[in-house]
N, C-alpha and C positions, 0 to 999 in steps of 0.2 A: 811277927808270928807267921809261920808258914801255913799256907792254905793246903788242905788235904785234897788230893785228887781222887775223884770217884771213878772207878773203873766199872764199866758195864760189859758183861760177857756178850759174846757174839750171839748166843742162843737167846738171851733176854732181848737184845736189840731186834732180832728177827721176829720174836714173838710180839714185840711192841708194834712193829710195822704191820704184821698180819692183823693185829687187833684194830689198828687204825683203819686199815683197808676194809675189814669186815664192817666196822662201824660206819664208814663212809658209804658202803654199798647199801646197808640197811636204811640209812637216812635218805639216800637217793631213791630207793625203792618206795619208801613211805611217801616221799614228796611226789613222785610220779603217780603213785596209786591214788593219792588224795586229789591231785589236780587233773589227771588224765582219765580216771575212771568214768566221770559223768560224760565226757566227750566220747569215749570209746563206746559206752552203753548207748548213747544217742545215735551214733553212726550204725552200730550193730542193730538197733531197733529199726532204724530206717531201712536197712538192707533186708532184714527179715520181713518187714511189712511189704516191701516191693516183691520179694520172691513169693511169699504166700499169696499176695493179691493176684499176681500174674498167673500162678498155678490155678487159683480158684476161677478167675475169669476165663482161662483157657478151657478148663473142665466144663464149666457151665455153658459156655458158648458152643463148644463142639459136641457135647453129649446130651445137653438138656434143651437149650433154647432153639437149636437149629430146626427142629420139627414142630415148633409151636406156632399156631396161627392165632390171629386176633379173635376170630370167631370161635376158637376153642375155649377161650376164657370169658368172652362177653357174648351173651345171647341177646340179639336185637329183635324187637318187634316193630313191624312197619304197618302203616295204614294202606288203604287201597291205592293211594297215590305214590306209594313208595317212600313216604317220609317216616323217619324214625319217631316213634311215639313212646317207646320204653326200652330200657336196657337193664339187664341184670347179670350178675356174675354167675358163672358156672362153677359153683362151689366144689363140686366133685373133681372137676379138672384142675381147679386152682389148688386144692389140697394135694392132689396127686403130683402136681408140678413142684410144690414146695417140699413135699416128702422126697421126691427124686433128687431135687437140688441138694437138700440136706445130706442125703446119702452120698451123692457124688462129691460134695465138699469134704465129708468125713473121709472118704477114700483118698482124696487128693492130699489132704493134710496128713493122713497116716503115712502116705508114701514119702513125706518130707521128714518123718521122725528120724532123728539122729543124723540128718544131713548136715554136713559141715561146709561152711564158707570161710574164706580167709580174707581179712582186710589188712592191707599194708599199714604200718604204723603211721606213715606220712599222711595217708588218707584219713585215718582216724583223728589226726591232729588238725585236719581241715586245711592242709597246705596244698595249693594247686601245683607248685613247682616240685614238691616232694611226694606227690600222691602215690607213686609206685615205689617209694624208697622205704627201707626199714624192714624189720622182721614182720612176718605176717601173723596176725592174731587170729587164732581159730575160733569160730563161732558155731555152736551146735544148736539146731532148731528142734524143739519138741512141742507138738500140738497138745494142748491141755484144755480142760473145761468143756464147754458146750459149743455146738454150732447152732446159730439161730438164723432162720430164713423167713423173710417177710416179703409181701408184694406191696409195692407202692405205685402210685400213678400220678400223672400231672397232665393238665390241659394247657395248650399254648396256641396263640394265633398262628395260622399257617398261610395267611393270605387274605384276600378280600372274601369275606363271608365264609371263611373256613376255619375250623378248629382241629388241632392235632391232639390226639390222645396217646400218650406214651405210658407203657407199663414196664416196670423194672423189678428185678429181684434184688432185695436188700439183704446182704449176708454179713454176719458178724461171727467172729471166732477169736480165740486167744492162742498165742504161740509163746512159749518160753524160750528165751535166748540164754545160752550159757557161754560165758567166756571164762578164761582162767580166773579162779578164785571168786567168781560172783555170777549171779544169774538175775534175770529180770523178765517179767511177763509183759508182753506187748499185745495190744488189741488190734486185730485186723478187721477192717470194714471195707466192703466194696459194693458198688451198685452196678448191676449188669442189666443193660437194656435187653428186653426180649421181643416185644412186639409194639407196633404203633399203628394208628389208623387216622385217616382224615375224615372229618364230618363236614359236609357241605350244607350250608344253610343254618337255620337256628337249631341249637342243640338243646334237647329237653333236659329239665333238671334231673330226671331220673338217670340220665347218662353221667352227668357231672357228679352226682352224689352216690356213685357206686360204692357198695360196701363189700370189702374183701375179708375173707376169713382171717382169724388171728394167725400169727406166725407159727412155724414149726421149729421146735427146739429138740435137739437130741444130743446125748453125751458122746464125746469122742472116745474111742477105745482107750483103755488105760495104758499109759506109757511108763516103763520103768524109769525111775529117776536116775539120770546119768550123773556121775560125779563130775564136779568142776575139774577141768584139766589143769595139771600143774604148769 
């Protein structure tokens, strides 16, 4: 019995090759999307956090904290011998400082709205040898939510019979990062030192137990939702 030969037209063969190629591309895309997305988002979040934190620190250090003195925030009362017997916070100045800081941070983050950074695929994969190799993945930054500013302080030993009092601005905000086909919100937190002072001799409890006003929270200006880039 003679076997029948099956003839395939040239068009059908080409169509089959194209279908196999498209199927392979889709499977490869799904594989990379499933396995690389967490890594890319992690790297993008870290880069966004660095950029936003540096911008906030620079704005606060240059425009807010530069002209602040310790005695502006803490009012000291001394006895006739010059020893500190009481200290209290200058609530008016502290509130003004937190309000100004919140405003400056709002302005700084707003200036980052829509800013794009690019991460090479090799860096996103965590490769040291291929850190600058591969297509560059665009990342868009959008500030969202609220800016919260608080004042925190700490005491530490600064030598024999000396105590150092440090005061910081504790700032929290949120930034949305958008990469092709996906977005994620990352929280930005930074602590900026503003003033410190050394106390010589015994430090009264009223100094150690200073009460600072509650933090200042303000919404960021609304930002239009940018579409994820293809």
